[in-house]
MARLOVEX-648258 format. One record per atom (N, C-alpha, C, O): x, y, z. Coordinates in pm, whole numbers, plus 50000, padded with zeros to 5 digits. Each point is the difference from the previous one (the first is absolute). Layout:
! MARLOVEX-648258
XYZ ...
END
This chain:
! MARLOVEX-648258
499304786049170 499635013850032 499695007649870 500805000049907 498045006450088 499645008549887 500355014450033 499765004750111 500835002449791 500465013750025 499565009149887 500174997049882 499255014450158 499705010949906 500795012250045 500075002950119 500545004349784 500825011850034 499945009849883 500294996549886 499325015950146 500005010649899 500595012750061 499615004150109 501335001949820 500595012650043 498995011249982 498964997949937 501315014050115 499095011249979 499765003249853 498975005649963 502004990749952 499875002749857 499444988249921 499945000349878 499664989250195 499344988849935 500914988849953 499534990749934 501765009950097 500914989649955 500084988850104 499735002250118 500644985949837 500174988550089 501474995950000 500745003749909 499704988850191 501414996250008 500414991149883 499144993749937 502165005750032 500474991149894 499634985550028 499774996150115 500184996049779 499594986050015 500924992250092 499554990550065 501725013349943 500944992550083 500175006050140 500914996150073 498235013349964 500105006350132 499694990150111 499164991249985 501545010450127 499774992050120 499285008850102 500435011250026 498474983850031 499235007850096 500454996950142 500494989150031 499325020950056 500344998250140 499095008150088 499345009449954 500604987150174 499245007950097 500624998950137 500664990150033 499125020250045 500505000450138 498915005450088 499365010049966 500394983650150 498995005150092 500535012350074 501185003449991 497935003250083 500445011450081 500984995550106 501025006550022 498674982350046 500904994350099 500624987349943 499304991449947 502015007450065 500694988449945 499504986950058 500104989549936 499375011050185 499564987750067 498684994649945 499624988750032 499685019249886 498714995449949 500224989649890 500725002749904 498664985350108 500244989649900 499245002749870 498835003850001 501854994149888 499385001649869 500234987549917 501064993850009 497955002649909 500244988749909 501025003949894 500085011849963 500704978849988 500995003349896 499315003749870 498914995049969 501725013849955 499475003849868 500564990249898 501045002449937 498254986650047 500444989549909 498934997349896 498825003150019 501624990949868 499074996249893 499095011749961 498784998949998 501865012349970 499265012249969 499244998549867 500554995649899 498195008150106 499175000949879 499635014749982 499335005850085 501105000049806 499725014249974 498565001749952 499534992749914 499795017050143 498645003549960 500075013249925 500465010050055 499084990149821 500055012249919 498635006049972 499885012049979 499084979750022 498655004849976 499174998450127 500004989450062 499305021249977 499214999950121 498524998149967 499525005149898 499754987750188 498564998449978 499265012950036 500555008450070 498224993249884 499245012050038 499684999950148 499864989450061 500035022449996 499665001150142 498545004050015 499425006149911 500014990550203 498635003950031 499905002050151 500814994450074 498245013549974 499895002750143 499884987350084 499384990249957 501225010050162 500034988650091 499235003750126 500255010450062 498814981249974 499155002850116 500744997050129 500544989250018 499475020650073 500664998750130 498954997550107 499035007650011 501164981950067 499064996750107 500395006150133 499155002650085 502164999649934 500475005450128 501305007549980 500874995549925 499265016050143 501235007850000 500545001250142 499265003150094 502054994349921 500645001150131 501265008349986 500844997249915 499295013250169 501205008349997 500934996150114 499584998750115 501714999349851 501034997450099 501135010149982 500665000049896 499565008750203 499165002350117 498745007849962 499915005349889 499124995550203 498855008749975 500435014550022 501125002750043 497995006649926 500415014050004 500435004850139 501035006750011 498244990150096 500485004550133 501374994450036 500845007150055 499394980049915 501314994150031 501095006049912 501135001850045 498545001349830 500965006549911 500425013550057 501195003150006 497845004850035 500305013350054 500874998850125 500945007750018 498734982850068 500814998050121 501434996049965 500955004650063 499194986849836 501344995649959 500815011649944 501195001350029 498185007249891 500715011649943 500425009650112 501105005449997 498024996650100 500355008950111 501194994650079 500875007750041 499184979349981 501164993950068 501265001849916 501085002750053 498774995649816 501165001449911 500535014250000 501215002150002 497895007649996 500435014050003 500735003250130 500935008050001 498654985750109 500715001950127 501404994349992 500955006150051 499214982249885 501324994149982 500895008849913 501205001250025 498215004949872 500765009249915 500445012250081 501145004649988 497955000550093 500355011550084 501114996550097 500825008650035 499224978850009 501064995650092 501284996049926 500944994950061 499085007449808 501194997749916 500404985349989 501174996949980 497874994050035 500314985849979 500134996749852 500744990949963 498555016449954 500154999349855 499425012749942 499305007450069 500974995149803 499505012249935 498824997449907 499245009149969 500624978449986 498884996549913 499694985250016 500904991750011 497805005149988 499544986249998 498834999149901 499135008749999 500864980949921 498894997749909 499104989550063 500394988450015 498415015650022 499034990850058 498934996549897 499535008649926 500124978850071 499044995249901 498724995450069 499984997150119 498975002349804 498774993550042 499484991749885 500405002049885 498724988750145 499444991949893 498494999450013 499445002150107 499944995049781 498554998249995 499764985949947 500384996849887 498984994850194 499734986249963 498594999149944 499035003850067 500854991349812 498714998849933 499654985249986 500734992549935 498175003450125 499494986549980 498965000949890 498945006150017 501374987649870 499205001849879 499154987749971 500134989550063 499015012249840 499094989249959 500664991849890 500125004649887 500314983350147 500614991149901 501485002749981 500535010350044 500144980349891 501425001549973 500255011049899 499125003449920 502085002050084 500335011949920 501124996749903 500974993450035 498875011149841 501054998649901 500985011750017 499655011349969 501564986250079 500935011250024 500375007549873 500305011950006 499684981349881 500375007049877 498885009049949 500265009649926 498494987450113 498915009349971 500135012650085 499735011049953 500694987450174 500275011650085 501165008149942 499975012349999 501044980649953 501145006749937 499565007949878 500505011049975 498574983549947 499485007149883 499345013150042 500125010149931 499184989650181 499355012250050 501025010950031 499845011449957 501224985050118 500965010450036 500895003749881 500515011249993 499694979549913 500755003549879 499275010849922 500625009049943 498054990250056 499225010149930 500005013550069 499715010249937 500614990050193 499985012650076 501385005650029 500125011550041 500924980349937 501335004250042 500465012549926 499655002349885 501135005650185 500665011749941 501375001050065 500125000950122 500934998949795 501375001050050 500334988950101 500715002550098 498794985549877 500204988950094 500354987149926 499604998049886 501164993550183 500284986549952 498934990650054 499794999350122 499534993649790 498944990850041 500564985950002 500664995749905 499084996950203 500564986650016 498964990750060 499095004350071 501064982749901 499214989750066 500824987250004 500474995249896 499714999350223 500674987150021 498964990850062 499485002950107 500214985949827 498934991450048 500384985249988 500524995649898 499204997050210 500104985449994 498664994050040 498995007049998 500984980350040 498744993250028 499355004850129 498794998350017 501955007650074 499465003450131 499915014950029 499265004050090 501465004349836 499995014350027 500385007949877 500564994749904 499135018350101 500465009249896 500345013350067 499305004550090 501775001649864 500415013250048 500125009049879 500724996949905 498565014250098 499955008749882 499905014650043 499715003050116 500535005949789 499905014150031 500475008749886 500334995249892 499695017950135 500475010049903 500925009650075 499535009150068 501774988849919 500985007750078 500535011949921 500504998349888 499405013850168 500615011649936 501485001950034 500645009249951 499894981950134 501365002150054 500984989549950 499894988250033 501065016149886 501064991249951 501165000450098 500615010550022 499704978050035 501134999450093 501305002749925 500795008550041 499424984349848 501105003449911 499804993549864 499374989549987 501185017049913 500104994849865 501464999949960 500735009550026 499694979749910 501384999049952 500004996649852 499334990749956 501425017049969 500264996849860 501514999349983 500695010250001 499804977549984 501434997350005 500535005350133 499604994750104 501275015349899 500545004850128 499375013150045 500395005550103 498624999749823 499325012250041 498834996450091 499164991749964 500805014450153 498934997250096 499245012850032 500605010850012 498094987950002 499165011450037 498994995450104 499454989149990 500325019450109 499074996650108 499035011550022 500375011749989 498374984950042 498975010050029 500115004750143 500334992350091 499405020649929 499825005650133 498545004150008 499625010249942 499574982150128 498565002250001 499525000650145 500154990350075 499265020949964 499475001450135 499195012950006 500235009249922 498834991350171 499125011650009 498824998449906 500184997449881 498625004250171 498804996649923 498915010350022 499845005550109 499414997149784 498745007150010 499044993949899 500414992449912 498325010750101 499004994449909 500045007149865 500625010549986 498704983749916 499795006449871 498845009850012 499104998150081 500935012349838 498925009650001 498804995549918 500124991549911 498745014250120 498784996549925 499925007249867 499254995949911 501535014750074 500115007349874 501475002249969 500834998950091 499535004049783 501415002849970 500565011550083 501174999750039 498015010249987 500475011550078 500294996050144 501025004050056 498084988150004 500234995550137 501204990650006 500785000450096 499384991149803 501124990749996 501335007649999 500944996350070 499135014349850 501225008049993 500255007250132 501155001250043 497805003650020 500145006750129 500554990450105 500905003550077 498574984349927 500484990050095 501464996349972 500784997850092 499585001649780 501394997349962 500945010850054 501044996950057 498585015749924 500845011050047 500125000050153 501075002950054 497834993850013 500034999550147 500904988650048 500725001550099 499244987249830 500844988650038 501485003649989 500804996150085 499575011149811 501405003649978 500545009450108 501215001550015 497895004850061 500425009250106 499664994750139 500235006950100 499224981049909 499544994750127 501194995450085 500724990949959 499525015250158 501174996450081 500034985450042 501054993649998 497785001050040 499944986050043 500354990749885 500774990550019 498685011949862 500294991749883 501465001249960 500624990049961 499945021950049 501405002049963 500934992750097 501064995149960 498575004350168 500814992450097 499984985149965 501034993350005 497805001649959 499904986049958 500894997349879 500754990249996 499165018749906 500754998149876 501505000650024 500754992149944 499685017250138 501435001850025 500594987950071 501164996549978 498054997050108 500494988050069 500304988949900 501014993150012 498125005349888 500224989849898 501185003949911 500824991549964 499255021350000 501095004949914 501364997450064 500924995049934 499215008450193 501274998250070 500384985250007 501164996449979 497864995150052 500254985750011 500484994249868 501004992849996 498305010149896 500364994349870 501345005549950 500814992649945 499415020250074 501255006049955 501184994050076 501044997049940 498825001350190 501064994050080 500224985449960 501144995549987 497754997249994 500114985949967 500654997349866 500774990549986 498915017849915 500524997649865 501385006049976 500744995449913 499625014750164 501255007249970 501224990950010 500945001549922 499054989150174 501164991250016 500044989249893 501024993149986 497915005249938 499934989849895 500345005749862 500104992549903 500085020650089 500095006449868 501355006849978 500705003850094 499634997749779 501195007249958 499665014849993 499105004049926 501615004250150 499765014349994 498715004150067 499324991650058 500345021349935 498805005050067 498724995549931 499984997149881 498955002550199 498684996849946 499385012349937 500295011350039 498874986349863 499255010949937 498605000550058 499314989850005 500275022050039 498655001750057 499115007449901 500425009549935 498344985850055 499015006449914 499105008850086 499834997250119 499605013449825 499235009650081 498784993650067 499394990749948 500295014650168 498794996150071 498795004049917 499925011149947 499124979550042 498775002849928 498884991950062 500204993550103 498635006849837 498854992650051 499644989049902 499825002449880 500064985350172 499544988649920 498534997550033 499644999150117 499544999849781 498574998350020 499584985749965 500384994649896 498834999450192 499364987349970 498505002649988 499565011450003 499664977949985 498575001949974 499305007550113 499075007649975 501384990450150 499255005650114 500825009050091 499435007550080 501904991849912 500855008350085 501175005549919 500244995849887 500475013750173 501225005249939 501095000750107 499725002650118 501534995249838 501124998850092 501135009449959 500165003449883 500635000950217 501285006049970 500914989349943 500054988850051 500685014749844 500824990049933 501295006349949 500075012049973 500924979650013 501285003949940 500764987349966 499554989050032 501585012449903 500814988449965 501475003350023 500435011549991 500334977950039 501455001150001 500554989249909 499434989249987 501695014049949 500564991149899 501514999450017 500645009850037 499934978549936 501444998550008 500494988549913 499214993149937 502105005150061 500634989049926 500614990350099 500875003750079 498674983849918 500414990250098 501454995549980 500484999249887 500194998050223 501294993249993 499814986149939 498934994050014 502085001049921 499874987449928 499704988350092 499404990149958 501015010850169 499844988850092 498624999350064 499684990050065 499495020349919 498725000950070 498934991949928 499845001049878 499434991050199 498934991749945 498635005550041 499905008550089 499054986649844 498645003850039 499714995950144 499305007250072 501234981449969 499804995450138 500635009850099 499415002650106 501765002749863 500625010150086 499095012150017 499845005250110 499574999149779 499155011950002 498754997550083 499605008550080 499794979949902 498804996750077 500294999850150 499225005350080 501894988749957 500344999350142 500215013950058 499675002450116 500875006649806 500285013550049 498735008750003 499835007950093 499304990949809 498905009449987 498684995550064 499155008350033 500684978749986 498714995350049 500074996650148 500894992650041 498175012950043 498925009249963 500465014550010 500845003450083 498615005249834 500325014250003 499155006950106 499034994250050 501315018249986 499165007650093 498595002449948 499115003350078 500664995249791 498675001849944 499034989450048 498795002250000 501744986050043 499134989250048 500364995350139 499344991150054 501715014750005 500414995850133 500165012150091 499195002250089 501855005749888 500255011750082 501495001750025 500824993049941 499525016550146 501405002550035 500125002950149 499165007050057 501894987550007 500914989949948 499274986849976 499004997150066 501504994949840 499274988549949 499654990050110 498844996350014 502134999350063 499744989350098 499015004250107 499114992350036 501025019950014 499065004750102 498595001249942 499024996350065 500905009049813 498695001449937 499374986349975 498814998250024 501984992349928 499474986749971 499514993250128 498954993749999 501795007650109 499574994050127 498695006350049 499144993250054 500735019749926 498785006950042 498804995449915 498904998150051 501335000149820 498954995149911 499494986450046 498794997850008 502124993150020 499624986550045 499205000850130 499064992350021 501315017050065 499315001650128 498615005949983 499074996250072 500785013049835 498765007749989 498954993849907 498815000950028 501624992749864 499034995549900 499384986650040 500734990650031 497935008249969 499324987850044 499854989649890 499034992350001 501895007349906 499984990349891 501414998849944 500855008550025 499384980949900 501284998249933 499955006349861 499054997749925 501955010150040 500025006249868 500224989949888 499505001849889 501244987650139 500294990549893 500795006749888 501095005250023 498364994649857 500655006449886 499755015049993 500755007149934 498214997750133 499765014549997 501205007350061 500494996450107 499985013849822 501185007250046 501304993149965 501085004950031 498814983549902 501194992949955 500445005149863 499745011449964 500934980149961 500495003749868 499714988749902 500124988250034 499495015549845 499724990549893 500775004449878 500175012049977 500314978549943 500725004449882 500444988749910 499624988450017 501195015449886 500554990549904 501385004949959 500335011850015 500474979049931 501335003949955 500464990949887 499554988749985 501365016849937 500784992949898 501425005150013 500245009650073 500734984449858 501355005550006 500075014549951 500865007650044 498244996149866 500065013449939 499255010650080 500385011749998 498564984450072 499165009950066 499214993650115 499924987850012 499505021050071 499194995450112 499025010950037 500215011849972 498694984150091 499015009550050 499364994450125 499464988949999 500595018750108 499384996150127 499115011350048 500405011649998 498404984950046 499085009950053 499714997150146 500224988950048 499295021250021 499564998350139 498564995249998 499165005649929 500534984250149 498694993549995 498965007950081 499694996750114 499795013949822 498955008150062 498795000349908 500034994749888 498875011650162 498705000049930 499634985749965 499574997149888 500594994150206 499964985849971 498914993050079 499445005350096 500264982349860 499044991950073 500384985349992 500654995649905 498924997050196 500194985750008 498644993349984 499045003750068 500884986649843 498754992649978 500214985450039 500944993449954 498185001850131 500004986050042 498564995049993 499185003250086 500524989149810 498644995149976 499035011949989 500095007849905 498984993650190 499025010849992 500375011750090 499195009250016 501984990750043 500435010850089 501065008649933 500974995049943 498835018250065 500925009849944 500505008950112 499205005150079 502104997049929 500585009050098 500695011449926 500984997949929 498495014250089 500575012049939 500945006650099 499665001650118 501535002249836 501005006050087 500325014349955 500015003049880 500245005550216 500525013349967 500645005950125 499684996250112 501245013249868 500755005650112 500235014949985 499845005749892 500545000650219 500255014450002 501265002950080 500244993950104 500565015449847 501205004150071 499665009550113 499385010449979 501034986050141 499735008250118 501285007350039 501024993850031 498915019449968 501115008650039 499455010950090 498795000950021 502095007350032 499555011450079 499035008449916 500295003549885 498574999550172 499005007749928 498884991649941 499025005549951 501114981350053 498924991249951 498775001550089 500105001950121 498734997149816 498735000550072 499254987049977 499744996449885 499924996350222 499434986649985 498784999249910 499924990949917 499135018350097 498784999449918 500325002349853 499424993549913 501515015650059 500385002549861 500724988149940 499824997149882 500994995850198 500684988149949 498994989049967 500184992749902 498785006050178 498954990149972 499345003149865 499774991049920 499935021750057 499375004049873 500954998049882 499574996349891 501725006350130 500984997649894 499984985549956 500074997049881 499834993950215 499984985949966 498714996249928 500014991249914 498895015450119 498764997649926 500175003849853 499534992849912 501155018450062 500245004249861 500874989749927 499774997249882 501224997350186 500874990049937 499244987249969 500224993849895 498875002050194 499224987949978 498955001749891 499434990149953 500305022350008 498955002549901 500304993449866 499104998749916 502144997050061 500344992749879 499094987849982 499724996049887 499844998250224 499164988049996 498535003050033 499164991050000 500555021750026 498725003550060 498774996449920 499014995550058 501015006249810 498804997249923 499994985849945 499144996649918 501804995050125 500004985949961 499324991550106 499194991349968 501145011150158 499424992650112 498815007850055 500185010650060 498624984249921 498795007750034 499154992650104 498955005050041 
END
């Protein structure tokens, strides 16, 4: 398995780091991460010709699914569900996944860029969401939810940022993730958790409500304990978790695989795990782009479709 990994600040994991991944659903089979070859230099990227585009679901089916979900929310079956869609691109010729990675590395902002590739598939992306970082016993987790597009001018960008910070729907999404992570980590930590102020994190094409919580882990707690407790978060599943996950499986006409899962690395001294979003799967000449939106009371189906278009724009000028 070949692996490329760069933090938002351009650093790579220590030489002795062990890599890991988890799918969205535990039942999804994954090849073992063995015989890792680290990739540090990326080849140049160039536009890739697309012969066919297929959306799953298509827009009418997406809108119908969101309307059904909103009815379930109104009936109090759950308070939030993250529904995803994918765009399947049938391209001309086989694709070098590391050249695609080079493209998104050049565009990333405030994101971890990753690529895991073997002989039959590659999974790559640029995730703005850190599930958790550990340095010795200090742990920090991102609270990321609520989205709007970037502005065409600095003035418009700032206006959209201010509107996002006051948007009731976005704040409900964010609070669901905040409550989940705070509850999940509090039993693993010594003393109270420290919360950082709510702010906006900007990526190349969208901006999100963001915050962090930090604590000191009990000596007995392992990275595996944390993963079991935190994955999947409401940012990629919903609340309550089991009901939301069952609804996702029922509604989505494709398997998420690694999308919405977790990817990371660890050493005895530190660890870093991200949520597998803004991602794509490459198999020979076929590319599957994934993206999702949090559905809560007040969501509008057409606006959610457009939000996902903005998220997919990370790849937009590469696949033509």
